[in-house]
C-alpha positions in Angstrom: 0.0 0.0 0.0 2.7 2.4 1.0 4.8 1.6 -2.1 1.8 2.1 -4.4 1.0 5.4 -2.8 4.6 6.6 -3.1 4.7 5.5 -6.7 1.4 7.3 -7.4 2.6 10.5 -5.8 5.8 10.3 -7.8 3.9 9.8 -11.1 1.7 12.8 -10.3 4.6 14.9 -9.1 3.5 18.1 -10.9 0.2 18.4 -9.1 1.7 17.1 -5.8 4.6 19.5 -6.0 2.5 22.6 -5.4 0.6 20.9 -2.6 4.0 19.8 -1.0 5.3 23.4 -1.2 2.0 24.6 0.4 2.4 22.1 3.3 6.1 23.1 3.7 5.4 26.8 4.0 2.5 26.3 6.3 4.5 24.0 8.5 7.4 26.5 8.8 5.1 29.4 9.6 3.1 27.4 12.1 6.3 26.2 13.8 7.7 29.7 14.0 4.6 31.1 15.7 4.5 28.1 18.0 8.2 28.6 18.8 7.6 32.2 19.6 4.7 31.4 21.9 6.7 28.5 23.4 9.6 30.8 24.3 7.3 33.3 25.9 5.4 30.6 27.8 8.6 29.0 28.9 9.9 32.3 30.2 6.7 33.2 32.1 6.8 29.8 33.8 10.3 30.2 35.0 10.7 31.3 38.7 11.4 35.0 39.2 13.8 34.3 42.2 11.7 36.3 44.6 8.2 36.2 46.1 6.2 39.3 45.3 2.8 38.2 46.6 1.5 40.7 49.2 4.6 43.0 48.5 4.2 46.7 47.8 6.4 49.6 47.0 5.9 53.1 48.4 6.9 56.4 46.8 7.5 59.5 48.8 7.6 63.2 48.0 9.3 66.1 49.9 7.5 69.3 50.6 9.1 72.4 49.1 9.9 75.6 51.0 6.9 77.2 49.4 4.6 74.8 51.2 2.8 76.3 54.1 3.5 73.2 56.2 7.2 73.0 55.3 9.4 72.3 58.3 13.0 73.6 58.0 15.5 70.9 59.0 17.6 71.6 62.1 20.8 70.2 63.6 18.6 68.1 65.9 16.4 66.7 63.1 17.8 66.7 59.5 15.9 65.6 56.4 17.6 62.2 56.8 16.1 61.9 60.4 12.7 62.8 59.0 12.9 60.1 56.4 14.1 57.6 59.0 11.2 58.5 61.2 8.8 58.0 58.3 10.2 54.5 57.7 9.9 53.7 61.4 6.3 54.7 61.4 5.7 52.4 58.4 7.3 49.5 60.4 5.0 50.2 63.3 1.9 49.6 61.1 0.3 46.4 62.5 -0.8 45.2 59.0 2.8 45.2 57.7 5.2 42.2 58.3 8.4 43.8 57.2 9.9 46.9 55.6 13.0 47.1 53.5 14.9 49.6 51.3 16.6 48.8 48.1 17.9 50.5 44.9 16.0 48.0 42.7 13.7 45.1 42.5 12.0 42.9 39.9 9.6 44.1 37.2 12.0 46.9 36.5 14.5 47.1 33.7 17.0 49.4 35.6 20.5 47.9 35.6 23.3 48.9 37.9 26.2 46.9 36.3 29.6 46.4 37.9 32.3 43.8 37.1 33.3 41.4 39.8 36.8 39.8 39.9 38.0 37.1 42.3 40.7 37.9 44.8 42.4 34.6 43.7 42.4 34.4 39.9 40.6 31.5 38.2 42.1 29.1 35.7 41.0 29.4 32.1 38.0 27.1 32.5 36.2 29.2 35.1 34.9 32.8 35.0 32.2 35.2 36.2 29.1 36.0 34.3 29.9 39.5 32.9 28.5 42.6 34.5 26.6 42.0 37.7 23.4 43.8 38.4 23.8 45.4 41.9 20.9 45.8 44.2 22.0 48.0 47.1 19.7 46.9 49.9 19.3 46.9 53.7 19.3 43.6 55.6 15.5 43.2 55.6 15.4 42.9 51.8 15.4 39.1 51.7 12.6 39.0 54.3 10.4 41.3 52.3 10.9 39.3 49.1 11.0 35.9 50.6 14.4 35.0 49.3 16.1 31.7 50.3 19.6 30.5 49.8 20.6 27.4 47.8 22.0 25.8 51.0 18.7 26.2 52.8 19.3 29.7 54.3 16.1 31.3 55.4 15.3 35.0 54.7 16.2 35.8 58.3 19.6 34.1 57.9 20.3 36.0 54.7 19.3 39.2 56.5 21.9 38.4 59.1 24.5 37.7 56.4 23.8 41.1 54.8 23.9 42.7 58.3 27.5 41.4 58.6 28.5 43.3 55.5 28.7 40.3 53.2 27.0 40.2 49.9 24.6 37.7 48.5 24.9 36.6 44.8 22.9 34.5 42.4 24.0 31.1 41.1 24.4 32.3 37.5 27.4 34.4 38.5 29.4 31.2 38.2 30.3 30.2 34.7 32.3 27.4 33.1 33.8 24.9 35.5 33.0 27.2 38.4 30.0 25.9 40.4 27.6 27.9 42.5 28.8 26.3 45.7 32.4 27.4 44.8 31.2 31.0 45.3 30.6 30.6 49.0 33.0 32.7 51.2 34.8 33.9 48.1 36.4 37.4 48.3 35.7 39.5 45.2 36.9 42.9 44.0 34.4 45.3 42.4 35.5 46.7 39.0 39.0 45.4 39.7 39.5 47.8 42.7 41.0 45.9 45.6 40.0 48.6 48.0 36.3 47.7 47.4 36.2 44.1 48.4 33.3 41.9 49.5 32.9 38.4 50.9 30.2 36.3 49.3 28.2 35.1 52.3 25.4 33.2 50.5 24.2 32.2 47.1 20.6 32.4 45.9 18.6 31.4 42.8 18.8 33.8 39.8 16.7 36.9 40.0 15.1 38.0 36.7 14.1 41.5 35.9 10.9 40.6 34.1 8.8 37.6 33.2 9.6 38.0 29.5 13.3 38.2 30.0 15.7 35.3 30.9 18.2 35.3 33.7 21.0 36.7 31.5 22.9 38.6 34.2 23.9 37.7 37.7 22.6 39.7 40.6 24.2 40.8 43.8 22.5 42.0 47.0 25.0 44.6 48.3 24.3 45.8 51.9 23.9 49.5 52.5 22.6 51.7 55.3 21.0 54.3 52.9 17.3 54.5 52.2 16.4 54.1 48.5 13.1 52.7 47.3 10.9 51.5 50.1 9.4 48.0 49.9 7.2 46.2 52.4 5.3 43.0 52.8 1.7 43.0 54.1 0.2 40.3 56.2 -2.0 38.1 54.0 -5.1 38.5 56.1 -4.7 42.3 55.9 -4.1 42.5 52.1 -7.6 43.6 51.1 -8.0 47.1 49.7 -4.7 47.8 51.5 -3.6 50.7 49.3 -6.8 52.7 49.8 -6.6 52.1 53.5 -2.9 53.1 53.8 -3.4 56.2 51.7 -6.4 57.2 53.8 -4.5 56.8 57.1 -1.1 58.2 55.8 -1.8 61.8 56.8 -2.5 61.0 60.4 -0.2 58.0 61.1 2.6 57.9 58.5 3.6 61.3 57.0 6.2 63.1 59.0 7.9 66.4 58.6 8.5 67.2 55.0 8.1 63.7 53.7 4.7 62.2 52.8 3.3 59.3 50.8 2.7 60.1 47.1 1.9 56.6 45.8 1.6 52.9 46.9 1.7 50.1 44.3 1.5 46.4 44.6 4.0 44.3 42.6 1.1 42.6 40.9 0.1 46.0 39.4 3.7 46.8 38.5 4.0 43.4 36.8 0.8 44.0 34.9 1.9 47.5 33.8 5.3 46.4 32.7 4.1 43.4 30.7 1.0 45.0 29.2 2.5 45.2 25.7 4.1 41.7 26.0 0.8 40.2 27.0 -0.9 41.9 24.1 1.7 40.6 21.7 1.3 37.1 23.0 -2.5 37.3 22.6 -2.0 38.5 19.0 0.2 35.5 18.4 -2.4 33.2 19.7 -5.0 34.8 17.5 -2.7 34.6 14.5 -2.1 30.9 15.2 -5.8 30.2 15.5 -6.5 32.1 12.3 -3.7 30.3 10.5 -5.0 26.9 11.7 -8.5 27.8 10.4 -7.1 29.1 7.1 -4.9 26.0 6.7 -7.9 23.7 7.4 -10.1 25.5 4.9 -7.3 25.5 2.3 -6.6 21.8 2.7 -10.3 21.1 2.6 -10.7 23.0 -0.6 -7.6 21.5 -2.2 -8.5 17.9 -1.4 -12.1 18.4 -2.3 -11.0 19.6 -5.7 -8.5 16.8 -6.1 -11.1 14.2 -5.1 -13.6 15.6 -7.6 -11.0 15.5 -10.3 -10.2 11.8 -9.5 -13.8 10.7 -9.5 -13.3 8.5 -12.6 -10.1 7.0 -11.1 -12.0 6.1 -7.9 -14.9 4.6 -9.9 -12.5 2.4 -11.9 -10.8 1.2 -8.6 -14.2 0.3 -7.2 -15.1 -1.5 -10.4 -11.7 -3.3 -10.2 -12.7 -4.7 -6.8 -11.3 -2.1 -4.3 -13.5 -1.6 -1.3 -14.7 1.8 -0.2 -12.7 1.5 3.0 -9.5 0.9 1.0 -10.2 4.0 -1.1 -10.8 6.0 2.0 -7.5 4.9 3.6 -5.8 5.6 0.3 -7.0 9.2 0.2 -6.1 9.8 3.8 -2.7 8.1 3.4 -1.8 10.1 0.4 -2.2 13.4 2.3 -0.3 12.1 5.3 2.5 10.7 3.1 3.0 14.1 1.4 3.2 15.7 4.9 5.8 13.1 6.0 7.9 13.8 2.9 8.0 17.6 3.4 8.5 17.5 7.2 12.3 16.9 7.1 12.7 19.9 4.8 10.4 22.0 7.1 12.5 21.0 10.1 15.7 22.1 8.3 14.2 25.5 7.5 13.0 25.8 11.1 16.5 25.1 12.3 17.9 27.8 10.0 15.3 30.3 11.3 16.1 29.5 14.9 19.9 30.0 14.7 20.3 32.5 11.9 17.4 34.7 10.8 15.2 34.7 13.9 17.3 33.6 16.9 14.6 33.7 19.6 16.5 31.4 21.8 19.6 33.6 21.7 17.4 36.7 22.3 15.7 35.3 25.3 18.0 32.8 26.8 21.5 34.0 25.7 22.5 30.6 24.4 21.3 28.1 21.8 21.8 25.1 24.0 20.4 21.6 24.3 17.3 22.9 26.0 16.5 24.9 22.8 17.0 21.8 20.7 14.6 19.9 22.9 12.1 22.6 22.6 12.5 22.7 18.8 12.0 18.9 18.6 8.9 19.0 20.7 7.4 21.9 18.7 8.2 20.1 15.4 6.3 17.1 16.7 3.4 19.2 17.8 3.4 21.0 14.4 3.4 17.7 12.6 0.6 16.4 14.7 -1.5 19.6 14.1 -0.9 19.5 10.4 -1.7 15.7 10.2 -5.0 16.3 12.1 -5.9 19.2 9.8 -5.1 17.0 6.7 -7.2 14.2 8.0 -10.1 16.6 8.8 -9.7 18.3 5.4 -9.7 15.0 3.5 -12.4 13.4 5.6 -15.4 15.3 4.1 -14.5 14.9 0.4 -13.4 11.3 1.0 -16.8 10.4 2.6 -18.5 12.1 -0.3 -16.3 10.2 -2.8 -17.2 6.9 -1.1 -20.9 7.5 -2.1 -20.2 7.7 -5.9 -21.8 5.1 -8.1 -19.3 3.8 -10.7 -22.0 3.2 -13.3 -23.0 6.9 -13.2 -19.5 8.2 -13.2 -18.4 6.0 -16.1 -21.6 6.3 -18.1 -19.9 8.6 -20.7 -16.8 6.4 -21.1 
């Protein structure tokens, strides 16, 4: 049966060539959209490295001298003291678990890059991961964001490590033969300056800046006593309309001196705002894929309907020669699937060229075209083949059923 089908396809190569080209192009386009969606979905499912549930950020504004309630700073109470008092009031809020300050956090594309170098040089097989994104934080930062160490350190233990003046780095700082555990207690220089040296006190999982960006760069939590952005974690039972409640109470219980609350945002809202365009693009891709699948189905249906009508006499002769209607049905289905099987290796080849040359999504999002990318390509190729096969079967099904109802005597009456 397979040999006969292959021979028939070869004999009818002119008509089958255009159909094969159509199936090839559709397979490549469908795979590309699927790969794009697969990359995005894979990224969104990767851990962010922090827990932002029930976490908020607070923005402050300083009164100007023109304000009627402006309080001039004194030697006894400077602007720094006023800000510290403001933060202390925030910590006293019974609905808040913990308050921290930091120069940066997730869902923010800001980057404070500095190069790290080991005190003891590595051999040629080990190195650090380029520029490191520095978060200048106070010791409470791991507690607010629920960060744990790879050796089982709790957020409280990480806070104690930062309080000692040590830094906390992510595992992706280590490259080559250097393992993440080799980083423990390592002394590093910042930007090659031996006067600015830190000891790595703990290693944590990579922290990504956004859901649609891979963990390209390593991150370091560097301890500082300054107050930058203010972050805080709210108790789960109190996290209901918390922003409105805090803003309503801020004038009486939180604002102090010349500093007052200007805005409070949850990290859920920050995430939604940052990824609004990305989510819209992903929805458009899903719509394009659905439209493409529908178009492909209708195109295959029309193509095979026309082919079946053109071959009515051939089918009638086969029935007259003793072929059963079931055999003819299997022949029509098998012909379409065999054409798809023939073009699939060529489609995979074009997919590979697109992935590594023209449209390197894996390099764009992951930084490397590694074995994981090959695995994803193989899985997507199988899914694409399955989807195409299903559409071919569905597209041939209706004209094939109609062809099974033909009466040989009527079709061959004019012969």
